KESE-248965 format. One record per residue: residue number from 1; residue in one letter; x, y, z of N, C-alpha, C in turn. Coordinates in nm, 2 decimals. Example, Ala and Ser with C-alpha at 12.3 -4.5 7.8 and 13.67 -1.06 7.14 Angstrom:
<1, A, <1.32, -0.57, 0.78>, <1.23, -0.45, 0.78>, <1.32, -0.33, 0.78>>
<2, S, <1.28, -0.22, 0.71>, <1.37, -0.11, 0.71>, <1.29, 0.00, 0.79>>
This chain:
<1, M, <10.98, 25.32, 5.69>, <10.96, 25.18, 5.67>, <10.81, 25.14, 5.68>>
<2, T, <10.74, 25.21, 5.77>, <10.60, 25.18, 5.79>, <10.52, 25.22, 5.66>>
<3, K, <10.55, 25.34, 5.61>, <10.48, 25.38, 5.49>, <10.50, 25.29, 5.37>>
<4, K, <10.62, 25.25, 5.35>, <10.66, 25.16, 5.24>, <10.59, 25.02, 5.27>>
<5, S, <10.58, 24.98, 5.39>, <10.52, 24.85, 5.42>, <10.37, 24.85, 5.39>>
<6, N, <10.31, 24.97, 5.43>, <10.16, 24.98, 5.40>, <10.14, 24.99, 5.25>>
<7, E, <10.22, 25.06, 5.18>, <10.21, 25.07, 5.03>, <10.22, 24.93, 4.97>>
<8, S, <10.32, 24.85, 5.02>, <10.34, 24.72, 4.97>, <10.22, 24.63, 4.99>>
<9, R, <10.16, 24.64, 5.11>, <10.04, 24.56, 5.14>, <9.92, 24.60, 5.05>>
<10, T, <9.91, 24.73, 5.03>, <9.80, 24.78, 4.94>, <9.82, 24.73, 4.80>>
<11, D, <9.95, 24.74, 4.75>, <9.97, 24.70, 4.61>, <9.95, 24.55, 4.60>>
<12, G, <9.99, 24.47, 4.71>, <9.97, 24.33, 4.70>, <9.83, 24.29, 4.70>>
<13, E, <9.74, 24.36, 4.78>, <9.60, 24.33, 4.78>, <9.54, 24.36, 4.65>>
<14, A, <9.58, 24.47, 4.59>, <9.53, 24.51, 4.46>, <9.56, 24.41, 4.35>>
<15, T, <9.68, 24.35, 4.36>, <9.73, 24.25, 4.27>, <9.64, 24.12, 4.29>>
<16, R, <9.62, 24.08, 4.42>, <9.54, 23.97, 4.45>, <9.40, 23.98, 4.39>>
<17, L, <9.34, 24.10, 4.41>, <9.20, 24.12, 4.37>, <9.20, 24.11, 4.21>>
<18, R, <9.30, 24.17, 4.15>, <9.30, 24.17, 4.00>, <9.31, 24.02, 3.95>>
<19, I, <9.40, 23.94, 4.01>, <9.41, 23.80, 3.97>, <9.27, 23.73, 4.00>>
<20, L, <9.21, 23.76, 4.11>, <9.09, 23.69, 4.15>, <8.98, 23.73, 4.05>>
<21, E, <8.96, 23.85, 4.01>, <8.86, 23.90, 3.92>, <8.89, 23.84, 3.78>>
<22, T, <9.01, 23.84, 3.74>, <9.05, 23.79, 3.61>, <9.02, 23.64, 3.60>>
<23, A, <9.06, 23.57, 3.70>, <9.04, 23.42, 3.71>, <8.89, 23.39, 3.71>>
<24, G, <8.81, 23.47, 3.78>, <8.67, 23.45, 3.79>, <8.61, 23.46, 3.65>>
<25, E, <8.64, 23.56, 3.58>, <8.59, 23.58, 3.44>, <8.63, 23.47, 3.35>>
<26, L, <8.76, 23.43, 3.36>, <8.80, 23.32, 3.27>, <8.75, 23.18, 3.30>>
<27, F, <8.74, 23.15, 3.43>, <8.68, 23.03, 3.47>, <8.53, 23.02, 3.44>>
<28, A, <8.47, 23.14, 3.45>, <8.32, 23.14, 3.41>, <8.30, 23.12, 3.26>>
<29, A, <8.40, 23.17, 3.18>, <8.39, 23.15, 3.04>, <8.43, 23.02, 2.99>>
<30, G, <8.54, 22.96, 3.04>, <8.59, 22.84, 2.99>, <8.59, 22.72, 3.08>>
<31, G, <8.57, 22.74, 3.20>, <8.57, 22.63, 3.30>, <8.71, 22.61, 3.36>>
<32, F, <8.72, 22.54, 3.47>, <8.84, 22.52, 3.54>, <8.95, 22.44, 3.45>>
<33, A, <8.90, 22.33, 3.39>, <9.00, 22.25, 3.32>, <9.06, 22.32, 3.20>>
<34, E, <8.98, 22.41, 3.14>, <9.03, 22.47, 3.02>, <9.09, 22.61, 3.03>>
<35, T, <9.12, 22.64, 3.16>, <9.17, 22.78, 3.18>, <9.31, 22.76, 3.25>>
<36, P, <9.41, 22.77, 3.18>, <9.55, 22.75, 3.24>, <9.59, 22.88, 3.31>>
<37, N, <9.68, 22.86, 3.41>, <9.73, 22.97, 3.48>, <9.80, 23.08, 3.39>>
<38, K, <9.86, 23.03, 3.28>, <9.93, 23.12, 3.19>, <9.83, 23.22, 3.14>>
<39, A, <9.71, 23.17, 3.10>, <9.61, 23.27, 3.05>, <9.56, 23.37, 3.15>>
<40, I, <9.55, 23.32, 3.27>, <9.51, 23.41, 3.38>, <9.62, 23.51, 3.41>>
<41, A, <9.74, 23.47, 3.41>, <9.85, 23.56, 3.44>, <9.86, 23.66, 3.33>>
<42, A, <9.85, 23.62, 3.21>, <9.87, 23.71, 3.09>, <9.75, 23.82, 3.09>>
<43, T, <9.63, 23.77, 3.12>, <9.52, 23.86, 3.12>, <9.52, 23.96, 3.23>>
<44, A, <9.57, 23.91, 3.35>, <9.58, 24.00, 3.47>, <9.71, 24.08, 3.47>>
<45, N, <9.79, 24.06, 3.37>, <9.92, 24.13, 3.36>, <10.01, 24.11, 3.48>>
<46, V, <10.02, 23.98, 3.52>, <10.11, 23.94, 3.63>, <10.19, 23.82, 3.59>>
<47, D, <10.29, 23.79, 3.67>, <10.37, 23.67, 3.63>, <10.31, 23.55, 3.71>>
<48, L, <10.34, 23.43, 3.67>, <10.29, 23.31, 3.73>, <10.32, 23.30, 3.88>>
<49, A, <10.44, 23.35, 3.91>, <10.48, 23.35, 4.06>, <10.38, 23.42, 4.14>>
<50, S, <10.32, 23.53, 4.09>, <10.22, 23.61, 4.17>, <10.10, 23.52, 4.20>>
<51, I, <10.06, 23.44, 4.11>, <9.94, 23.35, 4.14>, <9.98, 23.25, 4.26>>
<52, N, <10.09, 23.19, 4.25>, <10.13, 23.10, 4.35>, <10.16, 23.18, 4.49>>
<53, Y, <10.21, 23.30, 4.48>, <10.23, 23.37, 4.60>, <10.10, 23.41, 4.67>>
<54, H, <10.00, 23.45, 4.60>, <9.88, 23.49, 4.66>, <9.78, 23.38, 4.69>>
<55, F, <9.79, 23.27, 4.61>, <9.69, 23.16, 4.62>, <9.74, 23.03, 4.65>>
<56, G, <9.88, 23.01, 4.64>, <9.94, 22.89, 4.67>, <9.95, 22.79, 4.56>>
<57, S, <9.85, 22.78, 4.48>, <9.84, 22.69, 4.37>, <9.73, 22.72, 4.28>>
<58, R, <9.72, 22.65, 4.17>, <9.60, 22.66, 4.08>, <9.47, 22.62, 4.15>>
<59, N, <9.47, 22.51, 4.22>, <9.35, 22.48, 4.30>, <9.32, 22.58, 4.40>>
<60, G, <9.42, 22.64, 4.47>, <9.40, 22.74, 4.57>, <9.33, 22.86, 4.51>>
<61, L, <9.37, 22.90, 4.38>, <9.31, 23.01, 4.31>, <9.17, 22.98, 4.28>>
<62, Y, <9.14, 22.86, 4.23>, <9.00, 22.83, 4.19>, <8.91, 22.82, 4.32>>
<63, Q, <8.97, 22.77, 4.43>, <8.89, 22.76, 4.55>, <8.85, 22.91, 4.60>>
<64, A, <8.95, 23.00, 4.59>, <8.92, 23.13, 4.63>, <8.82, 23.20, 4.54>>
<65, V, <8.82, 23.16, 4.41>, <8.72, 23.21, 4.32>, <8.58, 23.16, 4.35>>
<66, L, <8.57, 23.03, 4.38>, <8.44, 22.97, 4.42>, <8.39, 23.04, 4.55>>
<67, I, <8.48, 23.06, 4.65>, <8.43, 23.11, 4.77>, <8.39, 23.26, 4.75>>
<68, E, <8.46, 23.33, 4.67>, <8.42, 23.47, 4.65>, <8.29, 23.47, 4.57>>
<69, A, <8.27, 23.38, 4.48>, <8.15, 23.37, 4.40>, <8.03, 23.35, 4.49>>
<70, H, <8.04, 23.26, 4.59>, <7.93, 23.23, 4.68>, <7.90, 23.35, 4.77>>
<71, R, <8.01, 23.42, 4.81>, <7.99, 23.53, 4.90>, <7.91, 23.64, 4.82>>
<72, R, <7.94, 23.66, 4.69>, <7.87, 23.76, 4.62>, <7.72, 23.72, 4.60>>
<73, L, <7.69, 23.59, 4.60>, <7.56, 23.54, 4.59>, <7.48, 23.58, 4.72>>
<74, I, <7.54, 23.54, 4.83>, <7.49, 23.59, 4.97>, <7.60, 23.56, 5.07>>
<75, S, <7.63, 23.66, 5.15>, <7.74, 23.65, 5.24>, <7.69, 23.60, 5.37>>
<76, L, <7.79, 23.55, 5.45>, <7.76, 23.50, 5.58>, <7.71, 23.62, 5.67>>
<77, S, <7.77, 23.74, 5.65>, <7.73, 23.85, 5.74>, <7.58, 23.89, 5.70>>
<78, E, <7.54, 23.88, 5.58>, <7.41, 23.91, 5.54>, <7.31, 23.82, 5.61>>
<79, L, <7.34, 23.69, 5.61>, <7.26, 23.59, 5.67>, <7.25, 23.61, 5.82>>
<80, R, <7.36, 23.64, 5.88>, <7.36, 23.66, 6.03>, <7.28, 23.78, 6.06>>
<81, E, <7.29, 23.89, 5.98>, <7.20, 24.01, 6.01>, <7.05, 23.97, 5.99>>
<82, L, <7.02, 23.89, 5.89>, <6.88, 23.84, 5.87>, <6.84, 23.76, 5.99>>
<83, A, <6.92, 23.67, 6.04>, <6.89, 23.58, 6.15>, <6.87, 23.66, 6.28>>
<84, E, <6.94, 23.77, 6.30>, <6.94, 23.84, 6.43>, <6.84, 23.95, 6.44>>
<85, N, <6.77, 23.98, 6.32>, <6.68, 24.09, 6.33>, <6.55, 24.05, 6.40>>
<86, G, <6.45, 24.14, 6.41>, <6.33, 24.11, 6.49>, <6.22, 24.05, 6.41>>
<87, F, <6.24, 24.01, 6.28>, <6.14, 23.95, 6.20>, <6.10, 23.82, 6.25>>
<88, S, <5.98, 23.78, 6.22>, <5.94, 23.64, 6.24>, <6.01, 23.54, 6.15>>
<89, A, <6.01, 23.41, 6.18>, <6.08, 23.32, 6.10>, <6.03, 23.32, 5.96>>
<90, S, <5.89, 23.33, 5.95>, <5.83, 23.33, 5.81>, <5.88, 23.46, 5.73>>
<91, E, <5.89, 23.57, 5.80>, <5.94, 23.69, 5.73>, <6.08, 23.68, 5.69>>
<92, K, <6.16, 23.61, 5.78>, <6.31, 23.59, 5.75>, <6.32, 23.50, 5.62>>
<93, L, <6.24, 23.40, 5.61>, <6.24, 23.31, 5.50>, <6.20, 23.39, 5.37>>
<94, R, <6.10, 23.47, 5.38>, <6.06, 23.56, 5.27>, <6.17, 23.65, 5.22>>
<95, K, <6.24, 23.71, 5.32>, <6.34, 23.80, 5.28>, <6.46, 23.73, 5.22>>
<96, L, <6.49, 23.61, 5.26>, <6.59, 23.52, 5.20>, <6.55, 23.49, 5.06>>
<97, I, <6.43, 23.45, 5.04>, <6.38, 23.41, 4.90>, <6.39, 23.54, 4.81>>
<98, E, <6.35, 23.65, 4.87>, <6.35, 23.78, 4.79>, <6.49, 23.81, 4.75>>
<99, H, <6.59, 23.79, 4.84>, <6.73, 23.82, 4.80>, <6.77, 23.73, 4.69>>
<100, L, <6.74, 23.60, 4.70>, <6.79, 23.51, 4.60>, <6.72, 23.52, 4.46>>
<101, V, <6.59, 23.56, 4.47>, <6.52, 23.58, 4.34>, <6.58, 23.71, 4.28>>
<102, S, <6.61, 23.81, 4.36>, <6.67, 23.93, 4.31>, <6.80, 23.90, 4.24>>
<103, Q, <6.88, 23.82, 4.31>, <7.01, 23.78, 4.25>, <6.99, 23.71, 4.12>>
<104, A, <6.89, 23.62, 4.11>, <6.87, 23.55, 3.99>, <6.82, 23.64, 3.87>>
<105, S, <6.75, 23.74, 3.91>, <6.69, 23.83, 3.81>, <6.79, 23.94, 3.76>>
<106, E, <6.87, 23.98, 3.85>, <6.96, 24.10, 3.82>, <7.10, 24.07, 3.82>>
<107, I, <7.13, 23.94, 3.82>, <7.27, 23.90, 3.84>, <7.36, 23.94, 3.72>>
<108, K, <7.47, 24.00, 3.76>, <7.57, 24.04, 3.66>, <7.71, 24.00, 3.71>>
<109, G, <7.80, 23.98, 3.61>, <7.93, 23.94, 3.65>, <7.95, 23.79, 3.64>>
<110, W, <8.06, 23.74, 3.69>, <8.10, 23.60, 3.67>, <8.05, 23.50, 3.77>>
<111, H, <8.01, 23.55, 3.89>, <8.00, 23.46, 4.00>, <7.89, 23.35, 3.98>>
<112, A, <7.78, 23.38, 3.92>, <7.67, 23.28, 3.90>, <7.72, 23.18, 3.80>>
<113, R, <7.79, 23.22, 3.69>, <7.84, 23.13, 3.59>, <7.94, 23.03, 3.65>>
<114, V, <8.03, 23.08, 3.73>, <8.13, 23.00, 3.80>, <8.07, 22.89, 3.88>>
<115, L, <7.97, 22.93, 3.97>, <7.90, 22.84, 4.05>, <7.82, 22.74, 3.97>>
<116, S, <7.76, 22.79, 3.86>, <7.68, 22.70, 3.78>, <7.77, 22.59, 3.72>>
<117, R, <7.89, 22.63, 3.67>, <7.98, 22.53, 3.61>, <8.02, 22.43, 3.71>>
<118, E, <8.05, 22.47, 3.83>, <8.10, 22.38, 3.93>, <8.00, 22.29, 3.98>>
<119, V, <7.87, 22.34, 4.00>, <7.76, 22.25, 4.04>, <7.73, 22.14, 3.93>>
<120, L, <7.73, 22.19, 3.81>, <7.69, 22.10, 3.70>, <7.80, 22.00, 3.66>>
<121, S, <7.92, 22.04, 3.69>, <8.04, 21.95, 3.65>, <8.14, 21.96, 3.77>>
<122, A, <8.11, 21.90, 3.88>, <8.18, 21.92, 4.00>, <8.32, 21.87, 4.00>>
<123, T, <8.41, 21.95, 4.06>, <8.55, 21.91, 4.08>, <8.57, 21.88, 4.23>>
<124, S, <8.69, 21.84, 4.26>, <8.72, 21.81, 4.40>, <8.72, 21.94, 4.49>>
<125, N, <8.72, 22.05, 4.42>, <8.72, 22.18, 4.49>, <8.59, 22.21, 4.55>>
<126, L, <8.48, 22.15, 4.50>, <8.35, 22.17, 4.56>, <8.34, 22.14, 4.71>>
<127, E, <8.41, 22.04, 4.75>, <8.41, 22.01, 4.89>, <8.47, 22.12, 4.98>>
<128, V, <8.58, 22.19, 4.92>, <8.64, 22.30, 5.00>, <8.53, 22.41, 5.01>>
<129, L, <8.46, 22.44, 4.90>, <8.36, 22.55, 4.90>, <8.25, 22.51, 5.00>>
<130, L, <8.21, 22.39, 5.01>, <8.11, 22.34, 5.10>, <8.15, 22.36, 5.24>>
<131, Q, <8.28, 22.32, 5.28>, <8.32, 22.33, 5.41>, <8.35, 22.47, 5.46>>
<132, K, <8.41, 22.55, 5.37>, <8.46, 22.68, 5.41>, <8.35, 22.79, 5.41>>
<133, E, <8.25, 22.77, 5.31>, <8.16, 22.88, 5.29>, <8.01, 22.84, 5.30>>
<134, V, <7.98, 22.72, 5.25>, <7.84, 22.69, 5.24>, <7.78, 22.64, 5.37>>
<135, L, <7.85, 22.55, 5.44>, <7.79, 22.49, 5.57>, <7.76, 22.59, 5.67>>
<136, P, <7.84, 22.69, 5.70>, <7.81, 22.79, 5.80>, <7.68, 22.86, 5.77>>
<137, K, <7.65, 22.89, 5.64>, <7.53, 22.95, 5.59>, <7.41, 22.86, 5.61>>
<138, I, <7.43, 22.73, 5.58>, <7.33, 22.63, 5.59>, <7.27, 22.62, 5.73>>
<139, L, <7.36, 22.63, 5.83>, <7.32, 22.62, 5.97>, <7.22, 22.74, 6.00>>
<140, I, <7.25, 22.86, 5.95>, <7.16, 22.97, 5.98>, <7.03, 22.95, 5.91>>
<141, I, <7.03, 22.90, 5.79>, <6.90, 22.88, 5.71>, <6.82, 22.77, 5.78>>
<142, K, <6.89, 22.66, 5.82>, <6.82, 22.55, 5.89>, <6.75, 22.60, 6.01>>
<143, Q, <6.81, 22.69, 6.09>, <6.75, 22.74, 6.21>, <6.62, 22.81, 6.18>>
<144, I, <6.62, 22.89, 6.07>, <6.50, 22.96, 6.03>, <6.39, 22.85, 5.99>>
<145, L, <6.43, 22.75, 5.91>, <6.33, 22.65, 5.87>, <6.28, 22.57, 5.99>>
<146, S, <6.37, 22.55, 6.09>, <6.33, 22.48, 6.21>, <6.23, 22.56, 6.29>>
<147, D, <6.25, 22.69, 6.30>, <6.16, 22.78, 6.37>, <6.02, 22.78, 6.31>>
<148, I, <6.02, 22.77, 6.18>, <5.89, 22.76, 6.11>, <5.82, 22.63, 6.12>>
<149, S, <5.89, 22.52, 6.10>, <5.83, 22.39, 6.10>, <5.82, 22.32, 6.23>>
<150, G, <5.90, 22.36, 6.33>, <5.91, 22.29, 6.46>, <5.99, 22.16, 6.45>>
<151, I, <6.05, 22.14, 6.34>, <6.14, 22.02, 6.32>, <6.28, 22.05, 6.39>>
<152, P, <6.33, 21.96, 6.47>, <6.46, 21.98, 6.53>, <6.57, 22.00, 6.42>>
<153, I, <6.66, 22.09, 6.45>, <6.76, 22.12, 6.35>, <6.85, 22.00, 6.31>>
<154, E, <6.86, 21.90, 6.40>, <6.95, 21.79, 6.37>, <6.87, 21.68, 6.30>>
<155, A, <6.74, 21.69, 6.28>, <6.65, 21.59, 6.22>, <6.68, 21.58, 6.07>>
<156, P, <6.69, 21.45, 6.02>, <6.70, 21.43, 5.87>, <6.60, 21.50, 5.79>>
<157, A, <6.47, 21.51, 5.84>, <6.36, 21.57, 5.77>, <6.39, 21.72, 5.74>>
<158, L, <6.47, 21.78, 5.83>, <6.50, 21.93, 5.80>, <6.59, 21.94, 5.69>>
<159, N, <6.68, 21.85, 5.67>, <6.77, 21.85, 5.55>, <6.69, 21.84, 5.42>>
<160, R, <6.59, 21.75, 5.42>, <6.50, 21.74, 5.30>, <6.43, 21.87, 5.28>>
<161, C, <6.38, 21.93, 5.39>, <6.31, 22.06, 5.37>, <6.41, 22.17, 5.32>>
<162, L, <6.53, 22.17, 5.36>, <6.63, 22.26, 5.31>, <6.65, 22.25, 5.16>>
<163, I, <6.66, 22.13, 5.11>, <6.68, 22.11, 4.97>, <6.55, 22.15, 4.90>>
<164, S, <6.44, 22.12, 4.95>, <6.31, 22.15, 4.88>, <6.29, 22.31, 4.87>>
<165, V, <6.33, 22.38, 4.97>, <6.32, 22.52, 4.97>, <6.42, 22.59, 4.89>>
<166, A, <6.55, 22.54, 4.90>, <6.66, 22.60, 4.83>, <6.66, 22.57, 4.68>>
<167, A, <6.62, 22.45, 4.64>, <6.64, 22.41, 4.50>, <6.58, 22.50, 4.40>>
<168, P, <6.45, 22.55, 4.41>, <6.40, 22.64, 4.31>, <6.48, 22.77, 4.29>>
<169, C, <6.53, 22.83, 4.41>, <6.61, 22.95, 4.40>, <6.74, 22.92, 4.33>>
<170, A, <6.80, 22.81, 4.37>, <6.93, 22.77, 4.30>, <6.91, 22.75, 4.15>>
<171, M, <6.80, 22.68, 4.12>, <6.78, 22.66, 3.97>, <6.77, 22.79, 3.90>>
<172, L, <6.70, 22.89, 3.95>, <6.69, 23.02, 3.89>, <6.82, 23.09, 3.87>>
<173, I, <6.91, 23.07, 3.97>, <7.05, 23.13, 3.96>, <7.14, 23.05, 3.86>>
<174, I, <7.13, 22.92, 3.87>, <7.22, 22.84, 3.79>, <7.19, 22.83, 3.64>>
<175, I, <7.06, 22.81, 3.61>, <7.02, 22.79, 3.48>, <7.01, 22.92, 3.40>>
<176, G, <7.07, 22.93, 3.28>, <7.07, 23.05, 3.21>, <6.94, 23.10, 3.16>>
<177, R, <6.93, 23.23, 3.13>, <6.81, 23.29, 3.09>, <6.76, 23.24, 2.95>>
<178, G, <6.84, 23.19, 2.87>, <6.80, 23.14, 2.74>, <6.74, 23.00, 2.73>>
<179, V, <6.74, 22.93, 2.84>, <6.69, 22.79, 2.84>, <6.54, 22.79, 2.82>>
<180, P, <6.49, 22.72, 2.72>, <6.35, 22.72, 2.69>, <6.27, 22.63, 2.79>>
<181, G, <6.14, 22.64, 2.78>, <6.06, 22.55, 2.87>, <6.00, 22.63, 2.99>>
<182, P, <5.96, 22.55, 3.09>, <5.90, 22.61, 3.21>, <5.98, 22.72, 3.28>>
<183, I, <6.12, 22.69, 3.29>, <6.20, 22.79, 3.36>, <6.20, 22.92, 3.29>>
<184, R, <6.19, 22.93, 3.16>, <6.18, 23.06, 3.10>, <6.05, 23.13, 3.13>>
<185, D, <5.94, 23.05, 3.14>, <5.81, 23.11, 3.17>, <5.81, 23.17, 3.32>>
<186, V, <5.88, 23.09, 3.41>, <5.89, 23.14, 3.54>, <5.97, 23.27, 3.55>>
<187, R, <6.08, 23.27, 3.47>, <6.16, 23.39, 3.47>, <6.09, 23.52, 3.42>>
<188, Q, <5.98, 23.50, 3.34>, <5.91, 23.61, 3.29>, <5.80, 23.66, 3.39>>
<189, M, <5.79, 23.59, 3.50>, <5.70, 23.64, 3.60>, <5.76, 23.76, 3.67>>
<190, T, <5.67, 23.85, 3.73>, <5.72, 23.96, 3.81>, <5.79, 23.90, 3.93>>
<191, Q, <5.89, 23.98, 3.98>, <5.96, 23.93, 4.10>, <5.87, 23.91, 4.22>>
<192, S, <5.77, 24.00, 4.24>, <5.68, 23.99, 4.35>, <5.60, 23.87, 4.34>>
<193, T, <5.55, 23.84, 4.22>, <5.46, 23.72, 4.20>, <5.54, 23.59, 4.23>>
<194, L, <5.67, 23.59, 4.18>, <5.75, 23.47, 4.20>, <5.79, 23.45, 4.35>>
<195, I, <5.82, 23.56, 4.41>, <5.86, 23.56, 4.56>, <5.74, 23.51, 4.64>>
<196, D, <5.62, 23.56, 4.61>, <5.50, 23.52, 4.68>, <5.48, 23.37, 4.66>>
<197, H, <5.49, 23.32, 4.54>, <5.47, 23.18, 4.51>, <5.57, 23.09, 4.59>>
<198, L, <5.70, 23.12, 4.58>, <5.80, 23.04, 4.64>, <5.79, 23.04, 4.79>>
<199, H, <5.75, 23.16, 4.85>, <5.73, 23.17, 4.99>, <5.61, 23.09, 5.04>>
<200, T, <5.50, 23.11, 4.97>, <5.38, 23.03, 5.01>, <5.40, 22.88, 4.99>>
<201, F, <5.46, 22.84, 4.89>, <5.49, 22.70, 4.86>, <5.58, 22.64, 4.97>>
<202, A, <5.69, 22.72, 5.01>, <5.78, 22.67, 5.11>, <5.71, 22.66, 5.24>>
<203, L, <5.64, 22.76, 5.28>, <5.57, 22.76, 5.41>, <5.47, 22.64, 5.42>>
<204, A, <5.40, 22.62, 5.31>, <5.30, 22.50, 5.32>, <5.37, 22.37, 5.33>>
<205, G, <5.48, 22.36, 5.26>, <5.56, 22.23, 5.27>, <5.62, 22.22, 5.41>>
<206, L, <5.68, 22.32, 5.46>, <5.74, 22.32, 5.60>, <5.64, 22.28, 5.70>>
<207, E, <5.52, 22.35, 5.70>, <5.42, 22.32, 5.80>, <5.37, 22.18, 5.79>>
<208, A, <5.35, 22.13, 5.66>, <5.30, 21.99, 5.64>, <5.40, 21.89, 5.70>>
<209, I, <5.53, 21.91, 5.66>, <5.63, 21.81, 5.71>, <5.64, 21.82, 5.86>>
<210, G, <5.63, 21.94, 5.91>, <5.64, 21.96, 6.06>, <5.53, 21.89, 6.13>>
<211, R, <5.40, 21.89, 6.07>, <5.29, 21.81, 6.13>, <5.32, 21.66, 6.13>>
<212, D, <5.38, 21.62, 6.02>, <5.41, 21.47, 6.01>, <5.51, 21.43, 6.11>>
<213, Q, <5.60, 21.52, 6.15>, <5.71, 21.48, 6.24>, <5.67, 21.49, 6.38>>
<214, S, <5.56, 21.56, 6.41>, <5.52, 21.58, 6.55>, <5.44, 21.46, 6.60>>
């Protein structure tokens, strides 16, 4: 019985992952509204009941896709490891920027496209992503920014700093490579040059705002 039970769990997890990957690809290509469960089930070679069994509902599946997409961008465990190492706060910020720039430059798969669609045309599921996946990560990042700037973590000014630091990296990830204008010029920079610029710009802003708050 134990062997059969273990095999069943293994098969079930494989089915769940296949549905998740298929849904991610299809949501990335067509968006949430235009991707019916029937298309996901057919492409994943499962029945509709399997989607409901593993994810509860269509919204549950989409929320799972969004959460997985954000984890592939940067996981909570990666951020915790960064926060707990012996680097200075400035070095931690640089490594975070380096990770995100690398993601924007080398990104493959569906996760960036899914997040881009959701951010640019938000559904009610964005709140679930925020609560379950984004906010715990934000707390870690805010602590790093607070250590650099001296701004208390609960201060409204630190939220503004968070947006100012995160927005350029988010834009690189969300906006496609073929978009003309300044973003294309930025994408053509070497990674090291871009990381240096974003890090220097962020540090200067954090230090300036920190002085204003003191």
